[in-house]
N, C-alpha and C positions, 0 to 999 in steps of 0.2 A: 729043773725049774718048772717044767710043764705040769708036774704033779700039784703045784700050788695054784694053778689057774690065775696067775697074776696078769693084769692087763699091761700093755706096753708102758702106759703112764705110771702105773704102780711100780714096775721094775725101774723106771727112770727115777722115781722118787726114792726108792731104796738105794739105788746107786749113788744118787746125789748125797743122801744122808751118810752113806758109807765114807764119802770123801771129806765130810765135815768133822772137825775136831771138837766142836762145842755145839750147844743148842742152836737151832736154826728156826726162825719164826715162821709161822704159817704164811704170813705175807710174803716173805722171801721165797719160800717154796712155791707159792702160788704164782709169783712173778716169773720164777725160773721155768715153770711148767705151763705158763699161760692159762691158768684156770683160777677159780675163786678160792678164797681161804676155806669156804665151806666144803668145796670139793676135796681139798687137802684133808680136812677133818674126816670126811666120809671115807676117803681112800686109806687113811691111817687106820681107822677102825676095821675096815675090811681086810687090809693087809695083816693086821695083828690077829684077826680070826683065822685067816688062811694059813699062817705060819706059826700058830701058837705052840706047836709041839717041836719046833725046830731049834729052840734055844736062842732065837733071835727075836727081838721085838722093838717096836718104836715106842719110846717113852715120851709123854707130853707133860710139860710143866707150865702152868699158867704164867703168863708174862715172860717166859723164857723161850718156849718153842718146843721143838722136837729134836730127839737125838736117838740114834740107832744104838742099841745095846745088845751085847752078847753075854750069855750065861757063863760060858767058859772061853778059853782061848778059841779063836775062830777055827772050826773044823772044816773039812772039805765040803760037808753037806751044807754048812752055813754059808760058805763061799759060793756054793752052787745056787743058793736062793738069790743071792745078790748078783 
C-alpha cells in the first residue's frame, strides 16, 4: 500500500467503500470521515489517479454517489490497496 502514497483518510475512504454493497453519497462519506463533500470529491480524484493501474477504481454517478469497482475478481494486489 505504501507504493500508492495514500493518506490515512484516503485509505479509510477506500475501506469504507469496500464494505458498501451499493452507491454511497458524498454527503454520507463526508459525514463518516468528518470532512466536506468537496474534500471527498478531491480525495476520490486523487485516489483514482494514484491507483489507476491497479484494476481498482472509484466510480461516481451523479445523484447516486460513489462505488468501489474492480476490473476482475479481487486479486491480492487489489486487496493490498484497500
